[in-house]
DRENDO-1510 file (C-alpha; in Angstrom, 1 decimal, always signed):
<recs>
REC; n; res; u; v; w
REC; 1; MET; -63.0; -28.9; -44.7 .
REC; 2; ILE; -60.0; -30.8; -43.3 .
REC; 3; SER; -58.0; -29.2; -40.5 .
REC; 4; PHE; -54.3; -29.8; -40.8 .
REC; 5; ARG; -51.5; -29.2; -38.3 .
REC; 6; LEU; -48.7; -27.4; -39.9 .
REC; 7; SER; -46.2; -29.8; -38.3 .
REC; 8; SER; -47.9; -32.8; -40.1 .
REC; 9; PRO; -45.4; -34.7; -42.5 .
REC; 10; ILE; -47.5; -34.0; -45.7 .
REC; 11; PHE; -47.8; -30.4; -45.0 .
REC; 12; SER; -44.0; -30.0; -44.2 .
REC; 13; SER; -43.1; -31.8; -47.4 .
REC; 14; LEU; -45.2; -29.7; -49.7 .
REC; 15; ARG; -44.3; -26.6; -47.8 .
REC; 16; SER; -40.5; -27.4; -48.3 .
REC; 17; SER; -41.2; -28.1; -52.1 .
REC; 18; TYR; -43.1; -24.9; -52.4 .
REC; 19; THR; -40.5; -22.8; -50.5 .
REC; 20; ASN; -37.6; -24.2; -52.6 .
REC; 21; ASN; -39.3; -23.5; -55.9 .
REC; 22; ARG; -40.4; -20.0; -54.8 .
REC; 23; SER; -36.7; -19.0; -54.1 .
REC; 24; SER; -35.8; -19.3; -57.7 .
REC; 25; MET; -38.9; -18.0; -59.4 .
REC; 26; SER; -39.3; -14.2; -59.9 .
REC; 27; LEU; -40.3; -14.9; -63.5 .
REC; 28; PRO; -42.0; -18.0; -64.8 .
REC; 29; SER; -39.9; -20.5; -66.8 .
REC; 30; SER; -41.1; -23.7; -68.5 .
REC; 31; ASP; -40.4; -25.7; -65.3 .
REC; 32; GLY; -41.7; -23.0; -63.0 .
REC; 33; ASP; -44.9; -22.9; -65.3 .
REC; 34; SER; -45.4; -26.5; -64.8 .
REC; 35; PHE; -45.1; -26.3; -61.1 .
REC; 36; PHE; -47.4; -23.3; -60.9 .
REC; 37; ARG; -50.1; -25.0; -62.9 .
REC; 38; SER; -49.7; -28.2; -60.7 .
REC; 39; VAL; -50.5; -26.0; -57.8 .
REC; 40; LEU; -53.5; -24.5; -59.5 .
REC; 41; SER; -54.7; -27.9; -60.7 .
REC; 42; SER; -54.6; -29.2; -57.1 .
REC; 43; MET; -56.7; -26.2; -56.0 .
REC; 44; GLU; -59.1; -26.9; -58.8 .
REC; 45; GLN; -59.4; -30.5; -58.0 .
REC; 46; VAL; -60.3; -29.8; -54.3 .
REC; 47; TYR; -62.8; -27.2; -55.7 .
REC; 48; LEU; -64.5; -29.7; -58.0 .
REC; 49; ASN; -64.5; -32.5; -55.4 .
REC; 50; ARG; -66.5; -30.3; -53.1 .
REC; 51; ASN; -68.8; -28.6; -55.6 .
REC; 52; PRO; -70.9; -31.0; -57.6 .
REC; 53; THR; -72.6; -28.1; -59.5 .
REC; 54; ALA; -69.4; -26.6; -60.9 .
REC; 55; LYS; -68.1; -30.1; -61.9 .
REC; 56; ALA; -71.5; -31.0; -63.6 .
REC; 57; ILE; -71.6; -27.7; -65.6 .
REC; 58; LEU; -68.0; -28.0; -66.7 .
REC; 59; GLU; -68.8; -31.6; -67.9 .
REC; 60; LEU; -72.0; -30.4; -69.6 .
REC; 61; VAL; -70.1; -27.7; -71.5 .
REC; 62; ARG; -67.4; -29.9; -72.5 .
REC; 63; SER; -69.9; -32.4; -73.9 .
REC; 64; THR; -71.6; -29.6; -75.9 .
REC; 65; THR; -68.7; -27.7; -77.3 .
REC; 66; ASP; -65.1; -28.1; -78.1 .
REC; 67; ALA; -63.4; -28.9; -74.7 .
REC; 68; ASN; -60.3; -26.9; -75.7 .
REC; 69; GLN; -62.5; -23.7; -75.7 .
REC; 70; ILE; -63.2; -23.8; -72.1 .
REC; 71; CYS; -60.9; -21.2; -70.6 .
REC; 72; TYR; -61.0; -19.6; -67.1 .
REC; 73; ASP; -61.6; -15.9; -67.1 .
REC; 74; HIS; -60.5; -15.6; -63.4 .
REC; 75; LEU; -60.0; -17.5; -60.1 .
REC; 76; ALA; -61.3; -16.0; -56.8 .
REC; 77; TYR; -60.3; -16.2; -53.1 .
REC; 78; ARG; -61.5; -14.7; -49.9 .
REC; 79; THR; -59.3; -13.8; -46.9 .
REC; 80; PHE; -59.3; -12.1; -43.5 .
REC; 81; GLY; -57.6; -8.7; -43.6 .
REC; 82; VAL; -55.8; -9.1; -40.2 .
REC; 83; ASN; -52.2; -9.9; -39.2 .
REC; 84; GLY; -51.0; -10.8; -42.7 .
REC; 85; HIS; -54.0; -13.1; -43.4 .
REC; 86; GLY; -55.3; -10.9; -46.1 .
REC; 87; ILE; -54.9; -10.3; -49.8 .
REC; 88; GLU; -51.1; -10.4; -49.5 .
REC; 89; SER; -51.2; -14.0; -48.1 .
REC; 90; MET; -52.6; -15.4; -51.3 .
REC; 91; SER; -51.2; -13.0; -53.8 .
REC; 92; LYS; -47.6; -13.9; -53.1 .
REC; 93; LEU; -47.9; -17.1; -55.1 .
REC; 94; PHE; -49.3; -15.3; -58.1 .
REC; 95; LEU; -46.8; -12.3; -58.0 .
REC; 96; ASP; -43.9; -14.8; -57.7 .
REC; 97; PHE; -45.1; -16.3; -61.0 .
REC; 98; GLY; -45.3; -13.1; -63.0 .
REC; 99; TYR; -48.7; -11.7; -62.2 .
REC; 100; THR; -49.2; -7.9; -61.8 .
REC; 101; GLN; -51.4; -6.3; -59.1 .
REC; 102; ARG; -53.9; -4.1; -60.7 .
REC; 103; GLU; -56.9; -1.9; -59.5 .
REC; 104; GLU; -58.3; -2.0; -55.9 .
REC; 105; LEU; -62.1; -2.4; -55.5 .
REC; 106; ARG; -64.0; -1.2; -52.4 .
REC; 107; PHE; -67.3; -2.7; -51.0 .
REC; 108; PRO; -68.2; -0.5; -48.0 .
REC; 109; LYS; -71.4; -2.0; -47.1 .
REC; 110; LYS; -69.9; -5.4; -46.9 .
REC; 111; LYS; -66.7; -4.2; -45.3 .
REC; 112; LEU; -64.5; -5.7; -48.1 .
REC; 113; LYS; -61.8; -4.6; -50.4 .
REC; 114; ALA; -60.2; -6.5; -53.3 .
REC; 115; PHE; -57.4; -6.4; -55.8 .
REC; 116; TRP; -57.3; -8.2; -59.1 .
REC; 117; PHE; -54.2; -9.5; -60.7 .
REC; 118; SER; -53.4; -9.8; -64.4 .
REC; 119; PRO; -51.6; -12.9; -65.6 .
REC; 120; PRO; -48.2; -13.0; -67.5 .
REC; 121; PRO; -48.2; -14.0; -71.2 .
REC; 122; SER; -48.9; -17.7; -71.5 .
REC; 123; VAL; -50.1; -20.3; -73.9 .
REC; 124; THR; -53.1; -19.4; -76.0 .
REC; 125; SER; -54.5; -22.9; -76.4 .
REC; 126; GLY; -55.4; -25.6; -74.0 .
REC; 127; SER; -58.3; -25.9; -71.5 .
REC; 128; GLY; -59.0; -24.8; -68.0 .
REC; 129; ILE; -56.1; -24.5; -65.7 .
REC; 130; HIS; -53.9; -25.8; -68.6 .
REC; 131; GLY; -55.0; -23.1; -71.0 .
REC; 132; PRO; -54.3; -19.3; -71.0 .
REC; 133; LEU; -53.6; -18.2; -67.4 .
REC; 134; PRO; -56.6; -16.6; -65.8 .
REC; 135; ARG; -56.9; -13.3; -64.0 .
REC; 136; VAL; -57.0; -13.6; -60.2 .
REC; 137; PHE; -59.4; -11.8; -57.9 .
REC; 138; ILE; -58.5; -11.7; -54.2 .
REC; 139; SER; -60.8; -10.0; -51.6 .
REC; 140; GLU; -60.4; -9.5; -47.8 .
REC; 141; LEU; -62.6; -8.7; -44.9 .
REC; 142; LEU; -61.7; -5.4; -43.2 .
REC; 143; VAL; -61.6; -7.0; -39.8 .
REC; 144; ASP; -61.0; -3.7; -37.9 .
REC; 145; GLN; -64.4; -2.5; -39.1 .
REC; 146; MET; -66.2; -5.4; -37.5 .
REC; 147; THR; -67.7; -5.5; -34.0 .
REC; 148; LYS; -65.3; -6.4; -31.1 .
REC; 149; GLU; -67.1; -9.7; -30.7 .
REC; 150; ALA; -66.5; -10.6; -34.5 .
REC; 151; GLN; -62.9; -9.4; -34.3 .
REC; 152; ASP; -62.2; -11.5; -31.3 .
REC; 153; ILE; -63.5; -14.7; -33.1 .
REC; 154; ILE; -61.4; -13.9; -36.2 .
REC; 155; LYS; -58.4; -13.1; -34.4 .
REC; 156; LYS; -58.6; -16.1; -32.2 .
REC; 157; TYR; -58.5; -18.4; -35.2 .
REC; 158; THR; -56.0; -16.6; -37.4 .
REC; 159; GLY; -53.8; -16.5; -34.2 .
REC; 160; LEU; -54.1; -20.2; -33.7 .
REC; 161; SER; -53.0; -20.7; -37.4 .
REC; 162; ALA; -49.6; -19.6; -36.3 .
REC; 163; ALA; -47.6; -19.2; -39.6 .
REC; 164; GLY; -50.4; -20.6; -41.7 .
REC; 165; HIS; -50.9; -17.4; -43.7 .
REC; 166; GLU; -47.4; -17.8; -45.1 .
REC; 167; HIS; -48.5; -21.1; -46.9 .
REC; 168; SER; -52.1; -20.2; -47.9 .
REC; 169; ALA; -51.6; -21.6; -51.4 .
REC; 170; LEU; -50.7; -25.0; -50.0 .
REC; 171; SER; -53.8; -24.8; -47.7 .
REC; 172; SER; -55.9; -24.2; -50.8 .
REC; 173; ALA; -54.1; -26.9; -52.8 .
REC; 174; LEU; -54.4; -29.5; -49.9 .
REC; 175; GLY; -58.1; -28.5; -49.1 .
REC; 176; CYS; -57.4; -27.8; -45.5 .
REC; 177; LEU; -57.8; -25.0; -42.9 .
REC; 178; THR; -54.8; -23.5; -41.3 .
REC; 179; TRP; -56.7; -23.0; -38.1 .
REC; 180; PRO; -58.8; -25.4; -36.0 .
REC; 181; LYS; -62.5; -25.9; -36.9 .
REC; 182; PRO; -64.7; -23.2; -35.1 .
REC; 183; SER; -67.6; -23.9; -32.9 .
REC; 184; HIS; -71.1; -23.7; -34.2 .
REC; 185; VAL; -72.0; -20.8; -31.9 .
REC; 186; GLU; -69.0; -18.8; -33.3 .
REC; 187; PHE; -69.9; -19.6; -36.9 .
REC; 188; GLN; -73.5; -18.3; -36.3 .
REC; 189; GLN; -72.3; -15.2; -34.4 .
REC; 190; LEU; -70.0; -14.3; -37.5 .
REC; 191; ALA; -72.8; -15.1; -40.0 .
REC; 192; ARG; -75.2; -12.7; -38.4 .
REC; 193; GLU; -72.7; -9.9; -38.9 .
REC; 194; SER; -71.0; -11.0; -42.1 .
REC; 195; GLU; -71.8; -14.1; -44.2 .
REC; 196; TYR; -68.4; -13.5; -46.0 .
REC; 197; ALA; -66.7; -13.9; -42.7 .
REC; 198; ALA; -68.6; -17.0; -41.8 .
REC; 199; TRP; -67.8; -18.5; -45.1 .
REC; 200; THR; -64.0; -17.8; -44.8 .
REC; 201; LEU; -63.9; -19.2; -41.3 .
REC; 202; VAL; -65.1; -22.6; -42.5 .
REC; 203; ASN; -63.7; -22.6; -46.0 .
REC; 204; GLY; -60.4; -20.8; -45.5 .
REC; 205; TYR; -58.3; -20.2; -48.5 .
REC; 206; SER; -60.2; -22.6; -50.8 .
REC; 207; LEU; -61.1; -21.5; -54.2 .
REC; 208; ASN; -64.3; -19.4; -53.9 .
REC; 209; HIS; -65.1; -19.8; -57.6 .
REC; 210; VAL; -63.8; -20.3; -61.1 .
REC; 211; THR; -65.2; -18.4; -64.1 .
REC; 212; ILE; -65.7; -19.7; -67.5 .
REC; 213; SER; -64.8; -17.3; -70.3 .
REC; 214; VAL; -68.0; -17.4; -72.2 .
REC; 215; HIS; -66.8; -15.4; -75.2 .
REC; 216; ARG; -64.1; -18.1; -75.8 .
REC; 217; LEU; -66.7; -20.8; -76.3 .
REC; 218; VAL; -68.2; -21.6; -79.6 .
REC; 219; SER; -71.5; -20.3; -80.9 .
REC; 220; PRO; -74.2; -20.3; -79.6 .
REC; 221; LEU; -72.8; -20.6; -76.2 .
REC; 222; ASN; -70.3; -17.7; -76.7 .
REC; 223; ASN; -73.3; -15.3; -75.9 .
REC; 224; ILE; -74.0; -15.1; -72.2 .
REC; 225; ASP; -77.7; -14.8; -72.6 .
REC; 226; ASN; -77.8; -18.0; -74.6 .
REC; 227; PHE; -75.3; -19.6; -72.1 .
REC; 228; ASN; -77.5; -18.6; -69.1 .
REC; 229; GLN; -80.6; -20.0; -70.7 .
REC; 230; PHE; -78.8; -23.2; -71.5 .
REC; 231; ILE; -77.7; -23.6; -67.9 .
REC; 232; GLN; -81.2; -22.8; -66.5 .
REC; 233; ASP; -82.9; -25.3; -68.9 .
REC; 234; LYS; -80.6; -28.0; -67.5 .
REC; 235; GLY; -82.0; -27.3; -64.0 .
REC; 236; PHE; -79.2; -25.2; -62.5 .
REC; 237; LYS; -80.1; -22.2; -60.3 .
REC; 238; LEU; -78.4; -18.9; -61.0 .
REC; 239; ASN; -77.7; -16.1; -58.5 .
REC; 240; SER; -80.7; -13.7; -59.0 .
REC; 241; GLU; -79.3; -10.8; -56.8 .
REC; 242; GLY; -79.9; -7.7; -59.1 .
REC; 243; GLY; -81.0; -9.9; -61.8 .
REC; 244; VAL; -79.5; -13.0; -63.3 .
REC; 245; LEU; -77.2; -11.0; -65.7 .
REC; 246; LYS; -74.9; -8.5; -64.1 .
REC; 247; VAL; -73.9; -5.7; -66.5 .
REC; 248; SER; -71.1; -3.1; -65.9 .
REC; 249; PRO; -71.9; +0.6; -66.3 .
REC; 250; ASP; -70.1; +0.7; -69.8 .
REC; 251; GLY; -72.1; -2.4; -70.9 .
REC; 252; LEU; -68.9; -4.4; -71.7 .
REC; 253; LEU; -68.6; -6.8; -68.8 .
REC; 254; LEU; -71.4; -9.3; -68.6 .
REC; 255; GLN; -71.5; -11.7; -65.6 .
REC; 256; SER; -73.6; -14.4; -64.0 .
REC; 257; SER; -73.1; -17.2; -61.5 .
REC; 258; THR; -74.8; -20.2; -59.9 .
REC; 259; VAL; -75.8; -20.4; -56.2 .
REC; 260; ALA; -73.2; -22.1; -54.1 .
REC; 261; ASP; -73.3; -25.7; -53.2 .
REC; 262; SER; -73.5; -26.7; -49.5 .
REC; 263; ILE; -71.4; -29.3; -47.8 .
REC; 264; PRO; -71.7; -31.2; -44.5 .
REC; 265; PHE; -69.5; -29.7; -41.7 .
REC; 266; GLU; -68.8; -30.9; -38.2 .
REC; 267; PHE; -68.0; -28.0; -35.9 .
REC; 268; SER; -65.6; -28.3; -33.0 .
REC; 269; ASP; -68.5; -28.7; -30.5 .
REC; 270; GLY; -69.8; -31.8; -32.5 .
REC; 271; PHE; -72.6; -29.9; -34.1 .
REC; 272; ARG; -73.2; -30.9; -37.7 .
REC; 273; GLU; -74.8; -28.6; -40.3 .
REC; 274; PRO; -74.4; -27.9; -44.0 .
REC; 275; VAL; -72.4; -24.8; -44.8 .
REC; 276; PRO; -72.1; -22.9; -48.1 .
REC; 277; CYS; -69.2; -23.9; -50.3 .
REC; 278; SER; -68.3; -22.5; -53.6 .
REC; 279; TYR; -70.0; -21.8; -57.0 .
REC; 280; ILE; -69.1; -21.2; -60.6 .
REC; 281; GLU; -69.3; -17.9; -62.5 .
REC; 282; PHE; -69.5; -17.0; -66.2 .
REC; 283; ALA; -68.3; -13.9; -67.9 .
REC; 284; GLN; -68.5; -12.4; -71.3 .
REC; 285; ARG; -66.1; -9.6; -72.1 .
REC; 286; LEU; -67.2; -7.5; -75.1 .
REC; 287; VAL; -64.8; -5.9; -77.6 .
REC; 288; LEU; -63.8; -2.4; -76.7 .
REC; 289; PRO; -65.2; +0.4; -79.0 .
REC; 290; GLN; -61.8; +1.2; -80.5 .
REC; 291; TYR; -61.6; -2.4; -81.9 .
REC; 292; LYS; -65.2; -2.8; -83.1 .
REC; 293; ASP; -64.2; -2.9; -86.7 .
REC; 294; LEU; -61.7; -5.8; -86.2 .
REC; 295; PRO; -62.7; -8.9; -88.1 .
REC; 296; GLN; -63.9; -11.5; -85.6 .
REC; 297; ASP; -61.2; -13.9; -86.3 .
REC; 298; LYS; -58.6; -11.1; -85.4 .
REC; 299; VAL; -60.2; -10.3; -82.0 .
REC; 300; GLU; -58.0; -11.4; -79.1 .
REC; 301; GLU; -58.4; -11.0; -75.3 .
REC; 302; VAL; -56.3; -7.8; -75.3 .
REC; 303; HIS; -59.1; -6.2; -77.5 .
REC; 304; ARG; -61.8; -6.9; -74.9 .
REC; 305; ARG; -63.0; -5.2; -71.8 .
REC; 306; ASP; -60.5; -5.9; -69.0 .
REC; 307; GLY; -60.8; -5.6; -65.2 .
REC; 308; PHE; -63.6; -5.9; -62.8 .
REC; 309; GLU; -66.5; -3.8; -61.7 .
REC; 310; VAL; -67.7; -3.2; -58.1 .
REC; 311; GLY; -71.4; -3.3; -58.9 .
REC; 312; ASN; -71.1; -6.7; -60.6 .
REC; 313; ALA; -68.8; -8.1; -58.0 .
REC; 314; ASP; -71.0; -7.0; -55.2 .
REC; 315; LYS; -73.9; -9.0; -56.6 .
REC; 316; ILE; -71.7; -12.1; -57.4 .
REC; 317; PHE; -70.6; -12.1; -53.7 .
REC; 318; GLU; -74.2; -13.0; -52.9 .
REC; 319; SER; -73.9; -16.4; -54.5 .
REC; 320; THR; -72.9; -17.8; -51.0 .
REC; 321; SER; -75.6; -15.8; -49.1 .
REC; 322; LYS; -78.3; -17.4; -47.1 .
REC; 323; ASP; -80.9; -15.7; -49.2 .
REC; 324; GLN; -79.6; -17.3; -52.4 .
REC; 325; LEU; -79.1; -20.7; -50.7 .
REC; 326; THR; -82.6; -20.6; -49.3 .
REC; 327; ARG; -84.0; -19.8; -52.7 .
REC; 328; ARG; -82.1; -22.5; -54.2 .
REC; 329; ALA; -83.5; -25.1; -51.7 .
</recs>
């Protein structure tokens, strides 16, 4: 993870471009949509460059099915809920481009909360970032519930980021931290209390994961059991927390994910150690009961189960945990 000074020429240039565009974009236009997708595409490229598993799986699925059928169900980000660095810091970009804030989710044991955001109407064809706009899932650590020692570390670095939280989308698109690199001691101290906090300290606003919309694929990969088996047969490890397949109580939202990749990281004290990076998720949304008699070729995304589920998401969070990474190794 690169650490950028907010005063650097490249950051200032991109920040200016973003600010000028934001001022005229309460609703997406064709030009605005192009700019917005360019930002998302930059985020995606950073993500793919750092996460070989996600890149390999997307290439594998493209080689096996119609590439235009690979759509993203959602994108996910992690944040620190303190002094403006939380959900609102990343959600501003999406709200400016027509997204709508939806339900809140709470994760008491992990000291987290999240909101998901539904996209505005968009194209119905195309692949990945250039296809139908995905949902967005943004979580934040409830910093005030952490120990004083953990709060001090988090507040130290978010404080050093100055106005970085106002440009979190740029940080994600550039692949840089808005605060200096932490020391290894501080990273380990946070990890003992919250692996989520430690991950966010070294990854910042980077894409935590993208999610393939399994039901949009062609048969037989449009069934998540078939898809999971296909991925495992190719040698990829899936998050086993609570079972490989995570199922919502209503049985209509089915999710799975890989275990995160690790990347080399040099801490501020010169210590070098691999740290967890990101992963890729898979989701199948089943048809709602009231639409069960619709012909298959008439079923659209609006007829399927929407939203997210705390139980599923809680287990998906574990994709970056030490337990899962150790099992992978």
